[in-house]
Steps between C-alpha positions, in 0.01 A plus 500: 500500500602133508314268745571140582228390259588740223438869482261753664379721214335821443255541213797604276668159509420155376687191647608256226707198496821434294399228239852350501559464880176581672644797703241771571555858387299821469411676175416857555245699303670753283286780664723467802766699329261794477407469864653783702478318829682207357772725342546689825541174699744354233711829525496459873612142498774574257610802696427726210251743652467825297675396174408229262701170491572556126651848562722357780618223263569747216686728739701222634861411416384147463256591215752394233507161664122482527463597128760248387351220706125508477296308758331250266487180712182453704555326838215286655400781728464741212828686541664589171871434535805553274646140476407144531727474806306785672177317408636185676587703799160680514310179444702326789420783732139493398478109546665534839225754593764770561361852455737683262529794267675517173719805405427709806692822545739490786403751783789742437574809296672319218287356226575132559258211453531144645396189309288384789403619847368290782326724755482226763869518581571825302721292273601582144593251237718567209554264205826562322452362154737666252834410644692552177385852421741779643231770523266250691797410728559858576134560576500191717793623709347833536166349630691284733666803645168668560352192679807498717504873575143499624526170675222328302463125531595351162479164349688453177417231254703372204388280205610189671309583826180574298500139369517379866254737666335228706836427665657852513234762555337369830843499668581844378165636607516328846819701573284808490219346700266416201376151545367287212285186491 
């Protein structure tokens, strides 16, 4: 849990500081992944009670996308993300102290995952990165229809907006009642 002066830790976490920028982060003991209480809590947070996250991913229609684009970039808060642009967005949200989740399943029957979810305003953020790919464009349009169908609050970001997050994102978030700074 993040506190104003860093993190409040259990005996399974060690607070460290990023050597490049001095930002604090938590490094968890590997035994946490064998801890049933932790795994149950993680499943509950992810809305995955009952089935493992991996099985859900494997069964999802998005599994080809997830296999093709591996989350290999580590954001400052420890999230593993799929692109440098998503890392910039994640880092921006973290630095603005906005609680967020990465790749959370939408609370619907369909197997659809958002890029980012901000629980404060129940806002979803999608970064549309592969504009020149026809399969990606079709997937994008389908996702946009789902957001509209269920009336979810959606912020859409393009490459250009990612390079101006300080100017763009606070205004977009404020429209949904999420205040920054």
